[in-house]
RODO-2510 file (C-alpha; in nm, 4 decimals, decimal comma):
residues 515
     n   res          X          Y          Z
     1     m   -13,7206     4,9460    11,6647
     2     f   -13,7971     4,6288    11,8510
     3     d   -14,1399     4,5578    11,7176
     4     f   -14,0136     4,2342    11,5595
     5     g   -13,7974     4,1292    11,8638
     6     i   -13,4376     4,1990    11,9656
     7     i   -13,2812     3,9384    11,7417
     8     p   -13,2904     4,1145    11,3923
     9     p   -13,1183     4,4402    11,5375
    10     a   -12,8685     4,2161    11,7226
    11     m   -12,7888     4,0282    11,3975
    12     f   -12,7130     4,3541    11,2136
    13     v   -12,5071     4,4862    11,4975
    14     g   -12,3114     4,1614    11,5217
    15     m   -12,2362     4,1627    11,1428
    16     v   -12,1004     4,5203    11,1613
    17     l   -11,8842     4,4306    11,4665
    18     f   -11,7407     4,1354    11,3019
    19     m   -11,6383     4,3265    10,9815
    20     l   -11,5009     4,6251    11,1891
    21     y   -11,2787     4,3700    11,3722
    22     g   -11,1298     4,2847    11,0289
    23     f   -11,2463     3,9188    11,0050
    24     p   -11,2967     3,8204    10,6363
    25     v   -11,6400     3,9315    10,5303
    26     a   -11,7567     3,6014    10,3758
    27     f   -11,6830     3,4154    10,6948
    28     s   -11,8169     3,6905    10,9119
    29     l   -12,1472     3,6675    10,7415
    30     a   -12,1686     3,2886    10,7652
    31     a   -12,0502     3,2908    11,1327
    32     v   -12,3185     3,5418    11,2388
    33     g   -12,5856     3,3730    11,0440
    34     l   -12,5129     3,0192    11,1769
    35     f   -12,4701     3,1536    11,5339
    36     f   -12,8072     3,3336    11,5340
    37     g   -12,9583     3,0370    11,3610
    38     i   -12,8788     2,8282    11,6686
    39     i   -13,0227     3,0930    11,8839
    40     g   -13,3331     3,1008    11,6809
    41     i   -13,3785     2,7266    11,7134
    42     a   -13,3058     2,7351    12,0946
    43     t   -13,5732     3,0262    12,1440
    44     g   -13,8251     2,8601    11,9139
    45     h   -13,8214     3,1278    11,6395
    46     f   -13,7971     2,8375    11,3814
    47     t   -13,7190     2,4698    11,3704
    48     e   -13,4158     2,2914    11,2605
    49     a   -13,5931     2,2137    10,9293
    50     f   -13,5745     2,5743    10,8403
    51     l   -13,1971     2,5502    10,7879
    52     q   -13,2472     2,2675    10,5450
    53     a   -13,2911     2,5340    10,2769
    54     l   -12,9168     2,6191    10,3029
    55     p   -12,7905     2,3408    10,0832
    56     l   -13,0487     2,4281     9,8128
    57     r   -12,9413     2,7909     9,8286
    58     f   -12,5763     2,6887     9,7923
    59     f   -12,6582     2,4717     9,4931
    60     g   -12,8615     2,7653     9,3428
    61     i   -12,5532     2,9871     9,3715
    62     v   -12,3001     2,7519     9,1906
    63     s   -12,5538     2,6539     8,9369
    64     n   -12,6497     3,0132     8,8529
    65     d   -12,5805     3,0716     8,4864
    66     l   -12,5848     3,4429     8,5176
    67     l   -12,2963     3,4373     8,7565
    68     l   -12,0867     3,2866     8,4900
    69     a   -12,0650     3,6297     8,3284
    70     i   -11,8338     3,7482     8,6287
    71     p   -11,5355     3,5275     8,5433
    72     f   -11,5822     3,5810     8,1685
    73     f   -11,5798     3,9584     8,1970
    74     t   -11,3046     3,9488     8,4542
    75     f   -11,0873     3,7342     8,2251
    76     m   -11,1542     3,9703     7,9381
    77     g   -11,0449     4,2708     8,1384
    78     a   -10,7342     4,0879     8,2638
    79     i   -10,6295     4,0068     7,9102
    80     l   -10,6898     4,3642     7,7856
    81     e   -10,5086     4,5119     8,0816
    82     r   -10,1825     4,3568     7,9636
    83     c   -10,2162     4,3533     7,5851
    84     g   -10,1057     4,7266     7,5229
    85     l   -10,4410     4,8522     7,3999
    86     a   -10,4571     5,1274     7,6631
    87     e   -10,1023     5,2408     7,5628
    88     d   -10,2049     5,2867     7,2036
    89     l   -10,5229     5,4641     7,2856
    90     l   -10,3708     5,7088     7,5427
    91     e   -10,0816     5,7908     7,3151
    92     g   -10,2856     5,8660     7,0045
    93     t   -10,5677     6,0446     7,1903
    94     g   -10,3240     6,2446     7,3914
    95     k   -10,1513     6,3822     7,0848
    96     l   -10,4876     6,4460     6,9185
    97     f   -10,6110     6,6647     7,2057
    98     g   -10,2673     6,7678     7,3212
    99     r   -10,2781     7,1118     7,1324
   100     v   -10,5450     7,2555     7,3730
   101     p   -10,5264     7,3178     7,7525
   102     g   -10,6212     7,0264     7,9425
   103     g   -10,5863     6,7951     7,6353
   104     l   -10,4279     6,5066     7,8186
   105     a   -10,7034     6,5281     8,0816
   106     y   -10,9600     6,4887     7,8016
   107     a   -10,7769     6,2024     7,6594
   108     v   -10,7590     6,0205     8,0073
   109     i   -11,1411     6,0628     8,0480
   110     l   -11,2234     5,9344     7,7040
   111     v   -10,9806     5,6487     7,7090
   112     g   -11,1044     5,5567     8,0593
   113     a   -11,4564     5,5415     7,9316
   114     v   -11,3580     5,3170     7,6439
   115     l   -11,1424     5,0894     7,8809
   116     g   -11,4281     5,0791     8,1184
   117     a   -11,6567     4,9545     7,8307
   118     i   -11,4305     4,6763     7,7412
   119     t   -11,2679     4,5695     8,0655
   120     g   -11,5207     4,6318     8,3422
   121     t   -11,2637     4,6515     8,6248
   122     v   -11,1484     4,9578     8,8023
   123     a   -10,8092     4,8281     8,9000
   124     a   -10,7057     4,7682     8,5429
   125     s   -10,8153     5,1267     8,4218
   126     v   -10,6590     5,3177     8,7064
   127     i   -10,3329     5,1186     8,7170
   128     t   -10,2827     5,1196     8,3446
   129     m   -10,3667     5,4776     8,2893
   130     g   -10,1691     5,5790     8,6008
   131     v    -9,8487     5,4127     8,4821
   132     i    -9,8794     5,5582     8,1291
   133     s   -10,0358     5,9090     8,1627
   134     l    -9,9253     6,0240     8,5184
   135     p    -9,5496     6,0765     8,4425
   136     i    -9,6257     6,2538     8,1200
   137     m    -9,8854     6,4889     8,2785
   138     l    -9,6437     6,5747     8,5554
   139     r    -9,3544     6,6137     8,3207
   140     y    -9,5447     6,8807     8,1166
   141     g    -9,6671     7,0916     8,4007
   142     y    -9,9991     6,9521     8,5131
   143     s   -10,1044     7,0118     8,8726
   144     p   -10,0384     6,6938     9,0758
   145     r   -10,3888     6,7199     9,2260
   146     l   -10,5498     6,7542     8,8980
   147     a   -10,3492     6,4736     8,7335
   148     t   -10,4089     6,2137     9,0059
   149     g   -10,7817     6,3214     9,0481
   150     v   -10,8581     6,2890     8,6773
   151     i   -10,6903     5,9342     8,6508
   152     a   -10,8643     5,8007     8,9592
   153     a   -11,1937     5,9437     8,8419
   154     s   -11,1767     5,8064     8,4914
   155     g   -11,1068     5,4650     8,6276
   156     t   -11,4202     5,4700     8,8470
   157     i   -11,6344     5,5321     8,5361
   158     t   -11,5868     5,1638     8,4844
   159     q   -11,8417     5,1141     8,7629
   160     v   -12,1256     5,2530     8,5678
   161     i   -12,0348     5,1869     8,2018
   162     p   -12,1533     4,8475     8,0849
   163     p   -12,0412     4,5699     8,0970
   164     s   -11,9736     4,6642     8,4621
   165     l   -11,9404     4,3717     8,7006
   166     v   -12,1368     4,5695     8,9613
   167     l   -12,4425     4,5899     8,7106
   168     v   -12,4229     4,2139     8,6678
   169     v   -12,4342     4,1447     9,0576
   170     l   -12,6997     4,4070     9,1141
   171     a   -12,9228     4,2488     8,8409
   172     d   -12,8821     3,9146     9,0124
   173     q   -12,9618     4,0449     9,3561
   174     l   -13,2621     4,2464     9,2403
   175     g   -13,3936     3,9680     9,0140
   176     k   -13,3807     4,1750     8,7027
   177     s   -13,2463     4,1371     8,3556
   178     v   -12,8728     4,2181     8,2982
   179     g   -12,9586     4,3606     7,9607
   180     d   -13,2112     4,6077     8,1180
   181     m   -12,9501     4,7079     8,3749
   182     y   -12,7024     4,7813     8,0944
   183     l   -12,9600     4,9794     7,9016
   184     g   -13,0545     5,1806     8,2139
   185     a   -12,6860     5,2632     8,2811
   186     i   -12,6233     5,4094     7,9362
   187     g   -12,7754     5,7539     8,0238
   188     p   -12,5773     5,8018     8,3552
   189     s   -12,2578     5,6866     8,1769
   190     i   -12,2947     5,9503     7,9251
   191     l   -12,3839     6,2195     8,1708
   192     q   -12,0727     6,1257     8,3900
   193     v   -11,8376     6,1561     8,1043
   194     a   -11,9963     6,4977     8,0071
   195     i   -11,9688     6,6264     8,3628
   196     f   -11,6082     6,5273     8,3941
   197     m   -11,5188     6,6888     8,0595
   198     g   -11,7296     6,9942     8,1457
   199     y   -11,5275     7,0345     8,4658
   200     i   -11,1960     7,0219     8,2691
   201     l   -11,3254     7,2704     8,0253
   202     i   -11,4187     7,5196     8,3017
   203     l   -11,0986     7,4630     8,4761
   204     s   -10,8947     7,5173     8,1633
   205     i   -11,0518     7,8531     8,1211
   206     l   -11,0063     7,9574     8,4845
   207     k   -10,6708     7,7981     8,5565
   208     p   -10,4982     7,7235     8,2158
   209     a   -10,1485     7,7226     8,3834
   210     s   -10,2558     7,3993     8,5813
   211     m   -10,3133     7,2036     8,2549
   212     p   -10,0959     7,3440     7,9743
   213     p   -10,1137     7,2105     7,6244
   214     l    -9,8338     6,9626     7,5061
   215     p    -9,5318     7,1228     7,3193
   216     k    -9,5349     7,0975     6,9458
   217     e    -9,2311     6,8634     6,9276
   218     v    -9,4161     6,6118     7,1518
   219     r    -9,7709     6,6147     6,9950
   220     g    -9,6517     6,6400     6,6392
   221     d    -9,8510     6,7735     6,3482
   222     f   -10,2221     6,7197     6,3192
   223     n   -10,2429     6,5224     6,0029
   224     w   -10,4234     6,2132     5,8558
   225     a   -10,1507     5,9924     5,9842
   226     l   -10,2256     6,0890     6,3316
   227     l   -10,5964     6,0616     6,2829
   228     l   -10,5703     5,7150     6,1313
   229     r   -10,3469     5,6048     6,4118
   230     v   -10,6138     5,7084     6,6696
   231     l   -10,8806     5,5320     6,4697
   232     s   -10,6755     5,2202     6,4286
   233     g   -10,6753     5,1973     6,8181
   234     m   -11,0375     5,2919     6,8558
   235     i   -11,2183     5,0823     6,5827
   236     p   -11,1033     4,7384     6,7375
   237     s   -11,2232     4,8647     7,0804
   238     i   -11,5550     4,9704     6,9421
   239     v   -11,5921     4,6391     6,7491
   240     l   -11,5353     4,4528     7,0949
   241     i   -11,7840     4,6821     7,2625
   242     f   -12,0487     4,6013     7,0025
   243     l   -11,9538     4,2349     7,0342
   244     v   -12,0167     4,2327     7,4120
   245     l   -12,3029     4,4867     7,4427
   246     g   -12,4703     4,4842     7,1104
   247     t   -12,5330     4,1230     7,1133
   248     i   -12,7065     4,1558     7,4554
   249     f   -12,9155     4,4640     7,3461
   250     m   -13,0311     4,2875     7,0312
   251     g   -13,1248     3,9765     7,2106
   252     l   -12,8714     3,7611     7,0260
   253     a   -12,6784     3,6481     7,3244
   254     t   -12,7217     3,6245     7,7035
   255     p   -12,4764     3,8118     7,9307
   256     t   -12,2852     3,4941     7,9854
   257     e   -12,2526     3,4193     7,6066
   258     a   -12,1532     3,7840     7,5446
   259     g   -11,8876     3,7523     7,8133
   260     a   -11,7504     3,4377     7,6330
   261     l   -11,7590     3,6394     7,3038
   262     g   -11,5804     3,9232     7,4775
   263     v   -11,2949     3,6833     7,5961
   264     v   -11,2480     3,5596     7,2280
   265     g   -11,2378     3,9240     7,1196
   266     a   -10,9991     4,0208     7,3894
   267     m   -10,7567     3,7289     7,2740
   268     v   -10,7950     3,8499     6,9167
   269     l   -10,6969     4,2065     7,0218
   270     a   -10,3930     4,0704     7,2221
   271     a   -10,2860     3,8819     6,9298
   272     m   -10,3164     4,1916     6,7125
   273     h   -10,0743     4,3633     6,9544
   274     r    -9,8450     4,0611     6,9572
   275     r    -9,8942     4,0147     7,3256
   276     l   -10,0916     3,6872     7,3402
   277     t    -9,8431     3,4754     7,5302
   278     w    -9,8750     3,1911     7,7751
   279     p    -9,7488     3,3977     8,0724
   280     l   -10,0109     3,6625     7,9893
   281     m   -10,2781     3,4031     7,9971
   282     q   -10,1603     3,2507     8,3062
   283     e   -10,1627     3,5862     8,4933
   284     a   -10,5066     3,6599     8,3553
   285     m   -10,6439     3,3353     8,4627
   286     r   -10,4939     3,3616     8,8120
   287     s   -10,6468     3,7090     8,8560
   288     t   -10,9837     3,5736     8,7399
   289     m   -10,9668     3,2806     8,9772
   290     h   -10,9113     3,5139     9,2771
   291     i   -11,1858     3,7520     9,1982
   292     t   -11,4387     3,4914     9,1101
   293     s   -11,3576     3,2849     9,4254
   294     m   -11,3976     3,5958     9,6416
   295     v   -11,7291     3,6774     9,4861
   296     v   -11,8713     3,3194     9,5285
   297     m   -11,7525     3,2934     9,8900
   298     i   -11,9054     3,6351     9,9889
   299     l   -12,2304     3,5289     9,8124
   300     i   -12,2285     3,1948    10,0079
   301     g   -12,1676     3,3775    10,3337
   302     s   -12,4385     3,6398    10,2714
   303     t   -12,6867     3,3598    10,1929
   304     c   -12,6302     3,2130    10,5294
   305     f   -12,6804     3,5430    10,6871
   306     s   -12,9924     3,6418    10,4799
   307     l   -13,1629     3,3109    10,5297
   308     v   -13,1539     3,3349    10,9047
   309     f   -13,2277     3,7165    10,8972
   310     q   -13,5434     3,6556    10,7027
   311     g   -13,6259     3,3649    10,9399
   312     m   -13,6117     3,6099    11,2324
   313     d   -13,8347     3,8504    11,0514
   314     g   -13,5467     4,0806    10,9754
   315     s   -13,6733     4,1815    10,6316
   316     r   -14,0011     4,2868    10,7835
   317     w   -13,8080     4,4831    11,0509
   318     i   -13,5981     4,6724    10,7796
   319     e   -13,9149     4,7357    10,5863
   320     h   -14,1072     4,8605    10,8872
   321     m   -13,8264     5,1077    10,9741
   322     l   -13,7489     5,2316    10,6246
   323     s   -14,1159     5,2550    10,5279
   324     g   -14,1716     5,5150    10,7979
   325     i   -13,9050     5,7604    10,6920
   326     p   -14,0590     6,0992    10,6268
   327     g   -14,0859     6,2069    10,2689
   328     g   -14,2048     5,8899    10,1054
   329     p   -14,0075     5,7340     9,8248
   330     v   -13,7826     6,0558     9,7987
   331     g   -13,7090     6,0454    10,1733
   332     f   -13,6330     5,6712    10,1409
   333     l   -13,3915     5,7355     9,8469
   334     i   -13,2121     6,0204    10,0204
   335     f   -13,1590     5,8054    10,3365
   336     v   -13,0498     5,5022    10,1374
   337     n   -12,7933     5,7038     9,9307
   338     i   -12,6398     5,8685    10,2422
   339     f   -12,6332     5,5224    10,4135
   340     i   -12,4597     5,3519    10,1204
   341     f   -12,2173     5,6584    10,0790
   342     v   -12,1105     5,6220    10,4469
   343     l   -12,0996     5,2334    10,4208
   344     a   -11,8821     5,2493    10,1222
   345     f   -11,6007     5,3925    10,3314
   346     f   -11,5617     5,0501    10,4967
   347     l   -11,7055     4,7932    10,2522
   348     d   -11,6235     4,6877     9,8973
   349     f   -11,9011     4,7132     9,6314
   350     f   -11,9362     4,3280     9,6240
   351     e   -12,0071     4,3247     9,9995
   352     i   -12,2635     4,6145     9,9719
   353     a   -12,4426     4,4393     9,6869
   354     f   -12,4634     4,1044     9,8688
   355     i   -12,5306     4,2306    10,2192
   356     v   -12,7352     4,5583    10,1816
   357     i   -12,9195     4,5421     9,8606
   358     p   -13,1395     4,2289     9,9605
   359     m   -13,2489     4,4338    10,2527
   360     l   -13,3328     4,7340    10,0611
   361     a   -13,4987     4,5887     9,7461
   362     p   -13,8264     4,4663     9,9101
   363     v   -13,8756     4,8113    10,0662
   364     a   -13,8141     4,9799     9,7248
   365     s   -14,0544     4,7512     9,5610
   366     a   -14,3169     4,8159     9,8295
   367     l   -14,2858     5,1895     9,7679
   368     g   -14,3367     5,1479     9,4008
   369     i   -13,9827     5,2326     9,2876
   370     d   -13,8648     5,0721     8,9544
   371     l   -13,5914     4,8337     9,0646
   372     i   -13,3920     4,8819     8,7511
   373     w   -13,3678     5,2617     8,8120
   374     f   -13,3014     5,1792     9,1767
   375     g   -13,0055     4,9496     9,0800
   376     v   -12,8563     5,2035     8,8529
   377     l   -12,8848     5,4671     9,1179
   378     i   -12,7142     5,2458     9,3716
   379     c   -12,4396     5,1689     9,1248
   380     v   -12,3877     5,5397     9,0543
   381     n   -12,3575     5,5907     9,4341
   382     m   -12,1306     5,2893     9,4869
   383     q   -11,8790     5,4191     9,2479
   384     t   -11,7908     5,6901     9,4997
   385     s   -11,6533     5,4132     9,7283
   386     f   -11,3436     5,4016     9,4997
   387     m   -11,2885     5,7720     9,5216
   388     h   -11,3471     5,9217     9,8567
   389     p   -11,0513     5,9429    10,1028
   390     p   -10,9187     5,7788    10,3010
   391     f   -11,0416     5,4429    10,1926
   392     g   -11,0996     5,4689     9,8172
   393     f   -10,9535     5,1836     9,6365
   394     a   -10,8760     5,3753     9,3242
   395     l   -10,6658     5,6041     9,5489
   396     f   -10,4812     5,2963     9,6776
   397     y   -10,4139     5,1746     9,3274
   398     l   -10,2862     5,5149     9,2249
   399     r   -10,0689     5,5443     9,5403
   400     s    -9,9069     5,2140     9,4618
   401     i    -9,7943     5,3155     9,1153
   402     a    -9,7304     5,6984     9,1663
   403     d    -9,3789     5,8280     9,2052
   404     r    -9,2685     5,9211     9,5553
   405     s    -9,2603     6,2825     9,4601
   406     v    -9,6356     6,2665     9,4450
   407     k    -9,7649     6,3341     9,8005
   408     t   -10,0561     6,1203     9,9407
   409     s   -10,2269     6,4382    10,0562
   410     d   -10,2250     6,5625     9,6812
   411     i   -10,3890     6,2229     9,5827
   412     y   -10,6556     6,2654     9,8444
   413     m   -10,7219     6,6378     9,7945
   414     g   -10,7305     6,5842     9,4182
   415     a   -11,0045     6,3282     9,4557
   416     l   -11,2554     6,5603     9,6332
   417     p   -11,3782     6,7532     9,3412
   418     w   -11,4435     6,4331     9,1532
   419     v   -11,6385     6,2901     9,4441
   420     c   -11,8557     6,5943     9,4435
   421     m   -11,9206     6,5517     9,0701
   422     q   -12,0202     6,1897     9,1280
   423     l   -12,2689     6,3060     9,4002
   424     v   -12,4101     6,5545     9,1563
   425     l   -12,4816     6,2646     8,9187
   426     v   -12,6509     6,0933     9,2066
   427     a   -12,8754     6,3793     9,2485
   428     i   -12,9472     6,4034     8,8786
   429     v   -13,0604     6,0432     8,8609
   430     i   -13,2799     6,0835     9,1699
   431     f   -13,4573     6,3971     9,0464
   432     w   -13,4584     6,3009     8,6654
   433     p   -13,5512     5,9378     8,6403
   434     q   -13,5751     5,9499     8,2698
   435     s   -13,2081     5,9597     8,2569
   436     v   -13,2282     5,5827     8,3238
   437     t   -13,5748     5,4757     8,2070
   438     y   -13,5548     5,6576     7,8721
   439     w   -13,3335     5,3789     7,7309
   440     l   -13,5467     5,1008     7,8469
   441     d   -13,7893     4,9252     7,6093
   442     k   -14,1116     4,9403     7,8028
   443     g   -14,3326     4,7987     7,5388
   444     p   -14,6975     4,8795     7,4774
   445     k   -14,8711     5,0014     7,7932
   446     v   -15,1884     4,7946     7,8606
   447     d   -15,4185     4,8333     8,1549
   448     p   -15,4956     4,4854     8,2826
   449     n   -15,8417     4,6141     8,4045
   450     s   -15,9451     4,7082     8,0514
   451     i   -15,8901     4,3525     7,9110
   452     k   -16,2029     4,1622     7,8548
   453     i   -16,2098     3,8124     7,7223
   454     e   -16,5124     3,6957     7,5285
   455     v   -16,5665     3,3340     7,4596
   456     p   -16,8269     3,2607     7,1902
   457     g   -17,1015     3,0379     7,3008
   458     f   -17,3117     2,7830     7,1212
   459     g   -17,6245     2,9809     7,1387
   460     g   -17,7459     3,3069     7,2769
   461     n   -17,5265     3,6007     7,3799
   462     g   -17,3272     3,4157     7,6529
   463     l   -17,1489     3,0891     7,7083
   464     s   -17,3946     2,8105     7,6872
   465     l   -17,3856     2,4443     7,6222
   466     p   -17,6224     2,2520     7,3895
   467     p   -17,9235     2,0931     7,5516
   468     l   -17,8659     1,7297     7,6648
   469     g   -18,1966     1,6342     7,5210
   470     a   -18,4887     1,7622     7,3279
   471     p   -18,8103     1,8797     7,4961
   472     g   -18,9885     1,5635     7,6116
   473     g   -18,6747     1,3657     7,6820
   474     g   -18,5897     1,2719     7,3201
   475     p   -18,2580     1,2742     7,1593
   476     p   -18,0917     1,6086     7,1014
   477     q   -18,2002     1,7736     6,7827
   478     m   -17,9293     1,9664     6,6023
   479     p   -17,9842     2,0820     6,2415
   480     g   -17,7600     1,8980     5,9888
   481     l   -17,6238     1,6736     6,2474
   482     s   -17,7198     1,3133     6,3354
   483     l   -17,5425     1,0634     6,5439
   484     p   -17,5234     0,6905     6,4578
   485     p   -17,7097     0,4538     6,6886
   486     m   -17,5004     0,3257     6,9854
   487     n   -17,5663    -0,0334     6,8576
   488     g   -17,7416    -0,2244     6,5894
   489     l   -17,7137    -0,1585     6,2110
   490     p   -17,7798     0,1628     6,0350
   491     g   -18,1510     0,2250     5,9845
   492     q   -18,2568    -0,0500     6,2387
   493     p   -18,3931     0,0265     6,5769
   494     p   -18,1398    -0,0245     6,8359
   495     a   -18,1395    -0,3506     7,0193
   496     p   -18,2682    -0,3457     7,3718
   497     a   -17,9919    -0,3423     7,6388
   498     p   -17,9664    -0,6443     7,8424
   499     a   -18,1288    -0,6204     8,1855
   500     t   -17,8782    -0,5562     8,4666
   501     p   -17,9694    -0,7247     8,7796
   502     a   -18,0020    -0,5011     9,0805
   503     p   -17,7362    -0,5401     9,3498
   504     p   -17,8652    -0,7229     9,6622
   505     a   -17,9525    -0,4975     9,9430
   506     t   -17,6905    -0,4525    10,2042
   507     d   -17,7598    -0,4534    10,5838
   508     l   -17,5379    -0,1813    10,7007
   509     g   -17,5770    -0,3054    11,0568
   510     q   -17,3987    -0,6348    10,9893
   511     p   -17,0250    -0,6783    10,9274
   512     p   -16,9177    -0,7497    10,5796
   513     k   -16,8854    -1,1142    10,4655
   514     i   -16,5543    -1,2232    10,3122
   515     n   -16,5683    -1,5164    10,0788
***
């Protein structure tokens, strides 16, 4: 453990102690990094010039065009959270599925997936659907544990479904394309929705009393008017999803440009619902400012920490420890997922992405693990951080808007089956990598060793230059090509060159003469 000295482990322990104390994460990382940087200078691990890279790193953060996607997607989600889109979707979809047991649960899962694809924020999905659907589900006989569990789980789907902010941050930390991360997340997103709906189907067969269908007077008749109402709520959402994701996948826009298009589309949807007001815009801008400032400050603090940590050979220490885990790449992946699952009890996904991922990515690359697949796997794992008690943020959001008649123990116990289903998805992604890589455009596979470049020569089989003179020292003879004389008239013999006087001999034993 101490093959690379005591300072890298001490830095890691110091970071954990600071965060357990409750000090803000961004300032904890910066303080630990600068403190051990002074120790490194004092002990001779590196010179003061090593820390001159900090201003350049800070400038690289604030000038990173990719990170502009974060405020755009956040602003888009904040507008859609308040524009009434979720209400229309939930009402229409709930009536559409309300005639079967568990119909409201199906509606919550589907609408959660759609909201996740157009908002990208867990808080917006959980709070919006909790306010709208939780009272209705409880009123018509749904189990409190089932109702709270399905609402919290449908909100966390946002973590995996593009355009998730987690995928943007992971792509930046792994040095990969955001578009590739989005493509890789399509398969796990579909699988997650299918697993959730399959669980509701099985539960509706085994325990139909816990999720009864809606009464006829509430759901109304199944007719074209109801179908058109559902489609009128879905079609604008699908158009916005294509506007954001389709332009990225087709190569028509960068993630930042797609985020800007998404903001315009969100404002259009808000105007369609007649909710586009100045107070709404102010609230959305304020929320965006808070989240973006938090992300940038955490990134700056983690940069201070990572620079000093790498200067102390911390990355080599991490690689040395994790490369020796039994089981090779599979053992490494199992350890990493258990480690992140435990770490998610205490840290937010931004903190995990900025602190832990830069340590793990070099080891994964050295083991030959595809970093796109690795990033999507970590994202699937980190979504459990919003669900598992007692620190899941989705549970906190749900507790804040749930009625007092709903016990906190019901919220926590109701979340456990959904956490297990999320862990099942983690196992599927590990042992079935094609669930991620199938959607990626790999292009033609070419073995670099099979490439042979042949340059045509002037003569012979290989590369050769024309002779500088004909045999006997004459001018070069090339068929069909003659060069004009260097001086004189055409057809006349060249004039003799003036004789150049030889330079006087220099006596190297004498000092030079200066005139």
